[in-house]
N, C-alpha and C positions, 0 to 999 in steps of 0.2 A: 553189855549194858541191857539191852533187851533181853536176850536170853536170861538173865536174872532174875528180871522182875516176871516171869514168866515159870519160871521153877518157883521166885515165894509165893504166886497164886497157886500152883498145882498145889503147893505144901497144905498154904488155906485150904482149899475146896479138900483134899484128904483130912483132913481134921476135923471140920466139920463135918466130913461124910461119916467118919468114923462116931463121932459124937450122937450125931444124932440118927443113924442107923446101928448101929452097934449093938443095943441091946435085941431090937429084933422080938418084942413080945406080944408084938397085933397080932389077931390073925382074922384073915377073910374070911367067908362063906360064899360060895356063888350056888345058889340053886336054879335049875333049869331041866322040868317037865321029869323029873323023878331023879335027874341025877343032881349030885351034889360033887361040890367041888372046894379043898381046903386051900387057900392060899396065905401066906406069910404079909403079915403089912409091909415090907419093903419090895415084895416081887409085884405086891398088887399095883405099888406106886408107880414101880420103872414101868412095869406093862402100861398102865395108864400112860405114861409120860411119851413112851413108844408108840403107841396106838394113835396119839393126838398128832406128833410129828407124821405119823405116817398117812393118816387121813388129810392134815395140812397139805404135806406134800404133793398126794393125790391130786386135792380140790386147785393147788398151784401149778400142777400140770396139765389139767385137765383145763384150765385158763389159757394157757401160754398156748395151748394146742387151738385152742378156740379163736382165739386173737392173733393169730398167725397171719393171716390173710391182713386185716386191719394194718399189721406192723411192717408186712410186703410193702401194703401201700405206702406207709407215710416212709419207709425207706428209697421205694422210688421214687416218690416226692422230696425227699431231702437229697436226693441224687440229682436227679432234673433242676433243683434250686443251688445248686454246688454248678450244674453248669452254666446255665445262667449268670451268677454270680461270676464265675472264672472267664464267659465271655466279654460281660464289661467292664472286669479289669484289664485282659486283652486288647479290649478297644480302647482305654484310656492310656494303657501304656504304649501303642500303637501310634494313638494321637499328639503324644506327646514326643515320641522318637521321629511324625513328621510324615507316616506312614498311613496317609489320609484315606485312602481307598481301602486298606485293609480294615483301617480305625471302623469305618464307617458298616464293613460285612461284617466284624464282630458285634456290633450294636446292635445291628438289625437282628442276625441271630441271637441273641439277648431276647430281645422282643419277639422272635418265633416262638422260644421257650416259655414265655409267660405267657404268650396269646394260647397257645397247646395246653397249659395246663391251667383248669379253672381255679383251681386254691391258689397258684402263682397270679393269676391276673387280677387278686385283690392287690397287692403290692402295687397301687399307680404310683408312688414317689421311685423304685426303680425304675419302671417303666419309663417316667416321665423324664428320670436324668439318663437314659439310654436315647430317647428320641435327642435330649438337648443335648447329647455327644454326637450324635449323629449328624445334627447340626451344624453342630462347629467343624465338622469333617468335610462336610457337602459345601460349605463356607469357604475353606480353602481350595474346594476343588473348583470354586466359581458356579455352582450347579443351584443357582437363586430359587427355581418352581420348587424343586426339592427342598432344599434349605429351609424356605417359608411355610412349607406342610408340615416337616419335625418339627417345628418352634412352635407350629401353632396345635400341634400334638402335645407337646409337652405342655404348653399352659393348658390347657382342656383338663390335661390327666393331672397336673399338679393341683389344680383348684378342687381336684375332689381330696385332697388332703386335708388333713384338722390343721388350724390355724397355732402358728405363725408358718407360713410355708414358705421358704427360702428358695425351692424348687421353681415357683412361680417368677418370684422375683430375679431368679439367676437369668431366666428364662427370657423376659422382656427386657435385664438390660443386654442379653446378647442380643436382641433381636435390635436394640437402639445402637449398639455397635456396629450390629451388619449393615443399619440403613447407613451409618454414617460413611462404613468404608464405600459401601453402593453411591456415596454422595449424593443420599436420599434425606437432605436437612427436615422436610414436613413429616418423614415418616417419624424420627429420632425422636422427633419433639413427641409427635403423637405416642410413642412406645414409652416413651419417661414422662409424660402426663399421668400415664395409668398407672404410674407407680404409688404407694403407697404413702403417706407423707414423711414417715419416718425414714423409708428408704430413700424416700429422694434427697432427703440431707445427707447421704451417706456419699464420703468422699469420690467414689468411683461413680456413683448417681452425677454429681455436679461436674466432676470431668467432663463424662460422656454429654450434659446439658452445655457446656461451655462450648465445647467442640460444634455442638449441634448448631449453637446460637450464631458464633463467628461464619458456620458454613451457610446459614439462611441469610445472612448482614444484618442479624438485630444487636447493633453493637451495645446496644441499654442491656440489655437482658445477658448479654456476654458480662458486661462491667459487672452486675449486681451478681451475675454466678461467680467472677474470680473475685470478688471481693469476700463471699461465703467459702470457698476454698482457700483462699489464703487466712482466714481467723480460724477454719480449720488445718493449720498449717499443713494443707496438700502442696505447698511447693516453699521451697527455699524462701528466707527472707530476699536478697537479690531478684531471685527468677521473679516475685510476685511481685516487686516493685516494679520489674519493666514489665509485666507482664499488666499490671494495672494501669501503665504510665500509657501504654502502647493501647488499651481497649478502650479508654479516654481521649485517647487524642481519636480515634476510628468517631468514637460519640459525637465529637466538635465537627468531625467530618462529612457528618450525616446532614447537617443542619443546612438549608440551601439560601436564606437569607438571615437578615439580623435577628429578626423577630423569634425564630426558631433557631437563632444561637443562644441568644438570651436565655430560651425557656430551656434549652440544654444544659446551659451553663450553672441556672436556679435548683438543677435537678441533679449536679455532680455531687458527688461524697465530701463534705468539708476536706478532708483528707486530700485529694484532687485539687480543689481549689488553692489549697497552700503548696503542689507541686511547680516548684519553678520550672519544669521542662512544661508541662500543662498548661500553664498560666500564660509561659510566652506562646504556646500554638494557638492556647485559644484568642490572646490578643492578634496575634499574625491574622488571624483567618477571622476576627470581626474588619480587621484594619481592610485584608482583601474586599469584606461585602460595604463596605461604604461607612463604616461606624468609628473613625480614631478614638474618638471621644470616648466612647465605651471602653474601646482595648485599654487606654491610657487610667481608666477606671479600677480595671483590673489590675494593672500593670504597678498601680501606687503601692498598693502594703507591699509588696517582695522588693519595690525599689527602693523603699526607705530601710531595710535591710540588706541592700547590696554586700555590704564587706561581711555578711556573715554566709553568702551562698557560695556555693563549690564556683572552680571555675567553667563548669561547662556549663553551671545554670547562667553565671555573669554573661557568657558569652548571648546564651541562646534570650534571655532578659534583654541585653541589650540589642538586639538584630529585631528582636518584637518591636523593641520601642523607636529602631529606627523607621520603621515600617507602619509607625504611629504619629509621625509629627505632624499630617497636616493639621492646622489651626491649632497647635499648641496654647496650651492657656501660661498665663504668665506666673500661677501659682508653683509651673515646675522647673522656676529659674533657680528657687534655691536648692531644689533637688541636685539640679546640674551642678551649683556652684559647690555643693557641700562634695563633689568626687572629682574633685579637679586634681587633686594632685593622687588620687586612687588613677585616673586615667592615664598619668603615663607610666604607671605597669601595665595596664590594658589596651592593645592599640584597637580594639574594637570597641571600647567604653570611648574612648578619645574620640573616634570616628563618630557615635553619636552624639556625643556632644557638641561637637565640632556644628553637626548638622543642626539638631536642637537650637543652637544659639545663631545658627545662618537664620533659622527658620523665624527668632523672634527678631530678625534683622540687628543683629549685635556682630559684625562684621568683624570688628578686632582679634576678640576673642574667638571667636568660629575658627580664623585663618587659622591660629598658633594652634589650635587641637585637631585641625584638618592638616596641616602641614605635620604634626605628631606623628598622625595615625599612617600619612600618604609614604612617610620614611624609614615606615619601620616594619622591615623584614619579615617580623612574625605574622604579619595579618598577607592572609590569603590575597589571593592576586584580584579577584571580583571588589573585595573591599575595598583596596588599595584605589583600583580602578576609579569605585565611587568616589573618594576624598580625593584625587586629581581631579575628576569632573569638580564636583565640589569648589576645588579651588579655582577652576578656570571658569566656573562660572561667578564667583565674587571676582575675580580679575578683571573680567568684562562687563561686570557692573560697576566697577571702579571706576574701569576707563569711559564709559557713558556719564559716569559724573563727572569726570576732569573734560570731558567733552561739553558738559553741558555748564560745568564751571567757567569754562573757557569764552563759552558765546556768550553768555548774561556777562562777562565781562567789559567783551567786547560792546555789546549793547551799550553798556555802564559807557563805555569810554570812545563816541561817535569820532575822535579825531584820530584813534590811533587805527592802520591799515596795518591787511592782512599777512 
């Protein structure tokens, strides 16, 4: 197809040339110092074109000859740039292959080539990347002083580039990650605090901040960060629920007295205050600090919806109420009576109902619940032991009441002998 097109073009040129140059009626006369030359117009035009092409070729040749040193310099610069790029690619491949010593040497070779070439030294981002990769290799080799020096150089060089500066952000994130692996939580938090606000909200930055906060024993900050991560889908829903629950309980455990615990509870997220496991832990913690009334107040909203809870949540709430029975108010009696039938299927609930009724001195109702819990093999040994101990106390109390009753009868009948 191409050859046919060329033949058609050649035919067109031939036709146009024959039409334009076929007549050749023109005459060009040249005079030079007494000499005269007569040329046909066609010959003159062809000669003029050839002279123009010759002059143009001569000028281009002279220009190329004079530009030869500059072209040789650019060629050498391109070669050194290729060597530097190849060294950095080799360092990255060796780093991914786990050959950290060779990766460090390859990165240093790339940095040396850049430093020895003034034109290439202007590429600060390339040099910063080489320092960053070298720092990662030195971190794997546990060479902390040189690693920190490479990270510092990477941050300094990345600040010379135009914004946005992803190299600087990567260097600071790597510095925070290295500090975490060194178990230096304050340094990791300082590195993360220097990130721009937008970068600090990224998933990787939030993960590092969560680890640093937990390492620094700052459960409140860790809980806030974990909630942001869960919002950004940094965890699966199941993992997020478990992590938030764990951090909430750690936050509650950080309180040293009842007032601190109330303050921590008020600052928890509403979703945490609706979590049955968190509420149960908070109630047990408050009861251990000597404020069972507050513990029962926290348990009341979830206790009213006890049938809606999972079996694990029911068990946790019943144990929390069992630890908070001292001074049980009369208003709890309707709540307890409402779950009498449910207690037949949940021995833990039966135990707590029995202890609560015993606390309110309803001995008859308490005995039935305690007997049900004590004879249920599904209940763990510790709580069955508690049920039997409570039954023993009831029996002892009844024995004392019978002795007191016999004593009063004898006092009322003076003629009766022992």
